MARVEXDREN-81307 format. One record per residue (C-alpha): x, y, z; residue in one letter; residue number from 1. Coordinates in pm, whole numbers. Each point is the difference from the previous one (the first is absolute). Layout:
% residues N
+--------+--------+--------+--------+-------+
:     px :     py :     pz : lummar : torgu :
+--------+--------+--------+--------+-------+
:      X :      Y :      Z :      a :   NUM :
...
+--------+--------+--------+--------+-------+
//
This chain:
% residues 255
+--------+--------+--------+--------+-------+
:     px :     py :     pz : lummar : torgu :
+--------+--------+--------+--------+-------+
:    597 :  -2749 :   -392 :      m :     1 :
:    -78 :    -49 :   -367 :      e :     2 :
:   -124 :    350 :    -75 :      h :     3 :
:    312 :    183 :    119 :      v :     4 :
:    317 :    -57 :   -200 :      v :     5 :
:    349 :     94 :    113 :      q :     6 :
:    180 :    231 :   -245 :      k :     7 :
:    354 :     75 :   -118 :      g :     8 :
:    305 :    -65 :    213 :      w :     9 :
:   -208 :   -129 :    290 :      g :    10 :
:   -134 :   -276 :   -222 :      s :    11 :
:    349 :    -92 :   -121 :      r :    12 :
:    137 :    -16 :    354 :      l :    13 :
:   -294 :   -213 :    107 :      w :    14 :
:     58 :   -247 :   -284 :      n :    15 :
:    371 :    -24 :     84 :      q :    16 :
:    -77 :    -56 :    365 :      f :    17 :
:   -245 :   -282 :    -82 :      r :    18 :
:    291 :   -197 :   -153 :      t :    19 :
:    249 :     71 :    278 :      s :    20 :
:    129 :   -230 :    273 :      q :    21 :
:   -152 :    228 :    264 :      l :    22 :
:   -344 :    -52 :   -149 :      w :    23 :
:     45 :   -377 :      5 :      r :    24 :
:     94 :     28 :    366 :      l :    25 :
:   -301 :    214 :     81 :      l :    26 :
:   -231 :   -251 :   -162 :      k :    27 :
:    100 :   -248 :    268 :      h :    28 :
:     -1 :    232 :    299 :      i :    29 :
:   -357 :    107 :     75 :      a :    30 :
:     77 :    279 :    246 :      v :    31 :
:    256 :    168 :   -224 :      l :    32 :
:   -228 :    -40 :   -301 :      r :    33 :
:   -289 :    160 :    187 :      s :    34 :
:    225 :    285 :    115 :      a :    35 :
:    118 :     56 :   -357 :      y :    36 :
:   -356 :     23 :   -131 :      y :    37 :
:    -93 :    231 :    285 :      l :    38 :
:    281 :    232 :   -107 :      a :    39 :
:   -133 :     -4 :   -357 :      i :    40 :
:   -355 :     78 :    112 :      e :    41 :
:    116 :    283 :    224 :      l :    42 :
:    188 :    146 :   -296 :      r :    43 :
:   -316 :    -29 :   -212 :      e :    44 :
:   -192 :    185 :    269 :      t :    45 :
:    247 :    288 :    -20 :      l :    46 :
:    -27 :      1 :   -381 :      r :    47 :
:   -381 :    -14 :     -7 :      e :    48 :
:    -53 :    351 :   -137 :      s :    49 :
:    214 :    -81 :   -303 :      r :    50 :
:   -134 :   -351 :    -68 :      l :    51 :
:   -361 :    119 :     16 :      s :    52 :
:     55 :    320 :   -200 :      s :    53 :
:   -195 :     75 :   -315 :      k :    54 :
:    310 :      2 :   -221 :      d :    55 :
:    130 :   -338 :    119 :      v :    56 :
:   -338 :   -170 :    -39 :      i :    57 :
:    -68 :    164 :   -335 :      d :    58 :
:    337 :   -121 :   -129 :      e :    59 :
:   -124 :   -361 :     -3 :      d :    60 :
:   -289 :     94 :   -228 :      f :    61 :
:    221 :    208 :   -226 :      l :    62 :
:    232 :   -296 :    -54 :      k :    63 :
:   -269 :   -237 :   -125 :      s :    64 :
:   -370 :    -68 :    -34 :      n :    65 :
:   -150 :   -219 :    272 :      d :    66 :
:    322 :     -1 :    211 :      p :    67 :
:   -146 :   -242 :    256 :      w :    68 :
:   -132 :   -242 :   -267 :      n :    69 :
:   -357 :     25 :    125 :      y :    70 :
:   -129 :    -88 :   -346 :      e :    71 :
:    215 :   -311 :    -53 :      t :    72 :
:    111 :   -142 :    336 :      n :    73 :
:   -227 :   -289 :    113 :      p :    74 :
:     81 :     78 :    364 :      q :    75 :
:   -125 :    356 :    -43 :      e :    76 :
:   -315 :   -128 :   -171 :      q :    77 :
:    -56 :   -234 :    293 :      e :    78 :
:     46 :    286 :    243 :      r :    79 :
:   -254 :    213 :   -185 :      f :    80 :
:   -242 :   -293 :     -3 :      s :    81 :
:     32 :    -46 :    376 :      n :    82 :
:    -48 :    372 :     63 :      q :    83 :
:   -311 :     -1 :   -216 :      t :    84 :
:   -147 :   -308 :    171 :      a :    85 :
:     37 :    166 :    340 :      i :    86 :
:   -149 :    324 :   -132 :      l :    87 :
:   -297 :   -174 :   -162 :      d :    88 :
:    -76 :   -198 :    313 :      q :    89 :
:    -16 :    325 :    199 :      a :    90 :
:   -223 :    188 :   -243 :      r :    91 :
:   -249 :   -283 :    -41 :      g :    92 :
:   -100 :     96 :   -353 :      g :    93 :
:    -55 :    368 :     73 :      r :    94 :
:    204 :    292 :   -128 :      q :    95 :
:    215 :    217 :    220 :      f :    96 :
:   -127 :    355 :    -28 :      q :    97 :
:    337 :    175 :     33 :      s :    98 :
:    338 :   -167 :    -43 :      a :    99 :
:    361 :    112 :     17 :      l :   100 :
:    303 :   -175 :   -151 :      e :   101 :
:    340 :    117 :    123 :      i :   102 :
:    275 :   -119 :   -235 :      g :   103 :
:   -157 :    -95 :   -332 :      c :   104 :
:    319 :    -88 :   -196 :      a :   105 :
:   -124 :    -26 :   -361 :      e :   106 :
:   -363 :    -62 :     89 :      g :   107 :
:    -37 :   -377 :    -26 :      l :   108 :
:   -166 :    -43 :    339 :      y :   109 :
:   -169 :    338 :    -35 :      t :   110 :
:   -231 :   -164 :   -254 :      e :   111 :
:   -102 :   -262 :    257 :      v :   112 :
:    -82 :    265 :    261 :      i :   113 :
:   -182 :    227 :   -248 :      a :   114 :
:   -239 :   -282 :    -92 :      a :   115 :
:    -98 :    -32 :    367 :      r :   116 :
:    -68 :    359 :    102 :      c :   117 :
:   -213 :    299 :    -96 :      a :   118 :
:    291 :    246 :     21 :      s :   119 :
:    376 :    -50 :     19 :      l :   120 :
:    284 :    236 :     79 :      l :   121 :
:    337 :   -132 :   -118 :      v :   122 :
:    321 :    138 :    152 :      l :   123 :
:    366 :    -66 :    -80 :      d :   124 :
:    331 :    173 :     68 :      v :   125 :
:    138 :    -91 :   -345 :      s :   126 :
:    -99 :    240 :   -283 :      p :   127 :
:     88 :   -265 :   -259 :      t :   128 :
:   -220 :   -261 :    168 :      a :   129 :
:   -293 :    242 :      7 :      l :   130 :
:     38 :     82 :   -370 :      v :   131 :
:      2 :   -368 :    -94 :      r :   132 :
:   -289 :    -84 :    232 :      a :   133 :
:   -212 :    277 :   -151 :      r :   134 :
:     78 :   -126 :   -350 :      a :   135 :
:    -71 :   -362 :     85 :      r :   136 :
:   -366 :      9 :   -101 :      c :   137 :
:   -301 :    226 :    -43 :      q :   138 :
:    -76 :     65 :    365 :      w :   139 :
:   -340 :    100 :    129 :      s :   140 :
:    -33 :    363 :    105 :      e :   141 :
:    -32 :   -134 :    354 :      q :   142 :
:    370 :   -100 :     -1 :      v :   143 :
:    248 :    280 :     78 :      r :   144 :
:    381 :     -3 :      6 :      f :   145 :
:    209 :    233 :    220 :      t :   146 :
:    371 :     30 :     96 :      p :   147 :
:     53 :    -85 :    366 :      f :   148 :
:    280 :    -68 :    248 :      d :   149 :
:   -124 :   -213 :    290 :      l :   150 :
:    292 :    102 :    220 :      r :   151 :
:    -72 :    375 :    -16 :      s :   152 :
:   -346 :     65 :   -149 :      d :   153 :
:   -338 :    -11 :    172 :      s :   154 :
:   -256 :   -248 :   -134 :      i :   155 :
:   -275 :    203 :   -171 :      p :   156 :
:   -334 :   -118 :    139 :      g :   157 :
:   -146 :   -309 :    166 :      t :   158 :
:    -81 :   -332 :   -167 :      f :   159 :
:   -188 :   -328 :     34 :      d :   160 :
:    299 :   -188 :   -142 :      l :   161 :
:    373 :     72 :     -3 :      i :   162 :
:    242 :   -227 :   -187 :      v :   163 :
:    380 :     -5 :     38 :      l :   164 :
:    195 :   -274 :   -176 :      a :   165 :
:    379 :      0 :    -15 :      g :   166 :
:     25 :    350 :    148 :      v :   167 :
:     98 :     -6 :    368 :      l :   168 :
:    321 :   -193 :    -75 :      e :   169 :
:    152 :    330 :   -114 :      y :   170 :
:     -6 :    128 :    357 :      f :   171 :
:    222 :   -116 :    285 :      s :   172 :
:    -27 :    246 :    288 :      s :   173 :
:   -239 :    -92 :    287 :      p :   174 :
:    -88 :    369 :     28 :      a :   175 :
:   -104 :      5 :   -366 :      t :   176 :
:   -211 :   -312 :     45 :      f :   177 :
:   -177 :    161 :    296 :      r :   178 :
:    -82 :    311 :   -207 :      r :   179 :
:   -123 :   -210 :   -291 :      i :   180 :
:   -219 :   -218 :    224 :      r :   181 :
:   -158 :    312 :    146 :      k :   182 :
:    -67 :    137 :   -350 :      k :   183 :
:   -156 :   -323 :   -121 :      l :   184 :
:   -234 :    -45 :    295 :      t :   185 :
:   -108 :    365 :    -16 :      a :   186 :
:    -81 :    -37 :   -372 :      a :   187 :
:   -210 :   -313 :     54 :      l :   188 :
:   -371 :     38 :     69 :      k :   189 :
:   -149 :   -197 :    292 :      p :   190 :
:    -81 :   -346 :   -136 :      g :   191 :
:    241 :     53 :   -290 :      g :   192 :
:    271 :   -241 :   -110 :      y :   193 :
:    376 :     29 :    -39 :      l :   194 :
:    163 :   -259 :   -227 :      l :   195 :
:    376 :    -21 :     53 :      l :   196 :
:    256 :   -217 :   -181 :      e :   197 :
:    368 :      3 :     90 :      t :   198 :
:    302 :   -183 :   -133 :      t :   199 :
:    163 :   -229 :    254 :      r :   200 :
:    373 :     37 :     67 :      v :   201 :
:    285 :   -242 :     61 :      n :   202 :
:   -100 :   -260 :    265 :      p :   203 :
:    310 :     93 :    201 :      v :   204 :
:   -153 :    345 :     39 :      v :   205 :
:   -363 :   -100 :     49 :      e :   206 :
:     89 :   -262 :    262 :      n :   207 :
:    234 :    226 :    197 :      a :   208 :
:   -118 :    129 :    337 :      l :   209 :
:     57 :    358 :   -114 :      w :   210 :
:   -198 :    -27 :   -327 :      a :   211 :
:   -338 :     90 :    147 :      r :   212 :
:    145 :    314 :    160 :      y :   213 :
:    168 :    122 :   -319 :      l :   214 :
:   -323 :   -100 :   -186 :      i :   215 :
:    105 :   -210 :   -297 :      r :   216 :
:   -181 :   -244 :   -230 :      g :   217 :
:   -301 :   -165 :    162 :      k :   218 :
:     51 :    214 :    312 :      w :   219 :
:   -124 :    301 :   -198 :      i :   220 :
:   -342 :   -165 :    -17 :      n :   221 :
:     10 :    -80 :    373 :      d :   222 :
:    100 :    357 :     82 :      f :   223 :
:   -299 :    143 :   -188 :      i :   224 :
:   -226 :   -247 :    185 :      a :   225 :
:    110 :    145 :    335 :      q :   226 :
:   -211 :    311 :    -61 :      d :   227 :
:   -300 :    -36 :    236 :      p :   228 :
:   -240 :    139 :   -260 :      s :   229 :
:     71 :   -295 :   -234 :      l :   230 :
:    -91 :   -367 :     10 :      e :   231 :
:    146 :   -268 :   -227 :      v :   232 :
:   -275 :   -171 :   -200 :      t :   233 :
:    215 :   -213 :   -232 :      s :   234 :
:    365 :    -79 :    -69 :      s :   235 :
:    216 :   -209 :   -230 :      f :   236 :
:    367 :    -79 :     63 :      l :   237 :
:    204 :   -134 :   -294 :      a :   238 :
:    372 :    -63 :    -30 :      e :   239 :
:     65 :    328 :   -179 :      k :   240 :
:   -281 :    229 :    114 :      y :   241 :
:   -258 :     70 :    271 :      a :   242 :
:   -355 :    125 :    -58 :      i :   243 :
:   -222 :    141 :    275 :      t :   244 :
:   -349 :    145 :    -15 :      l :   245 :
:    -93 :    234 :    287 :      y :   246 :
:   -337 :    150 :     84 :      r :   247 :
:    -39 :    326 :    187 :      k :   248 :
:   -215 :    -45 :    306 :      r :   249 :
:   -332 :    181 :      9 :      e :   250 :
:     -1 :    292 :    242 :      s :   251 :
:   -210 :    -59 :    308 :      r :   252 :
:   -215 :    272 :    142 :      s :   253 :
:     26 :     65 :    374 :      v :   254 :
:   -322 :     44 :    191 :      g :   255 :
+--------+--------+--------+--------+-------+
//
């Protein structure tokens, strides 16, 4: 998971373990290796509230500008390009009337969304990210920025388009994913689109039988697709990330 970085003593222990004889043994024993990663992911699930907290996420932005190298990393530019291609195919040259971006970072992709909608609400848990995103350019009065915690806050309103890129990786509890899925579908208007991008995880994790039940990497996208009110209209699976575009089904009258 590229967007979540281990800190402090945990990081030092991990680096020491990666050079140990036990690690070399685990690399050659698939069952033990899978069990080891399962233990790590279960620990991450228990630590979710800390890893997804405002202070921990904000710390990355306080340390440096553009902490994820969105501006300079060719892979990130490629990801943005693929997201935009999927979005443009869905809109067919028209503007979205109301759009929501959850997790704006410093506003690079916010500019792409703003050019394709009549109004845009931008939400982020990091105060530093919001300040930098606001200062990025002279935004139209139709673009608004608001602090928001997806884990605990209600989504304010309903939208024709919702965009989440590099956000759901911060969560690890199946119960949290269920709550978030319910929030997202409730905030999407019938016929509206949800564009989701997630960072893929270690292949040992993604290919394990338990990965889809803990909901990691590409399985996040599949989990969202299980909501009966959504249909997948487009998807793109790369080595490092997964992009899915969902459309909310139109409600059918009974009579």
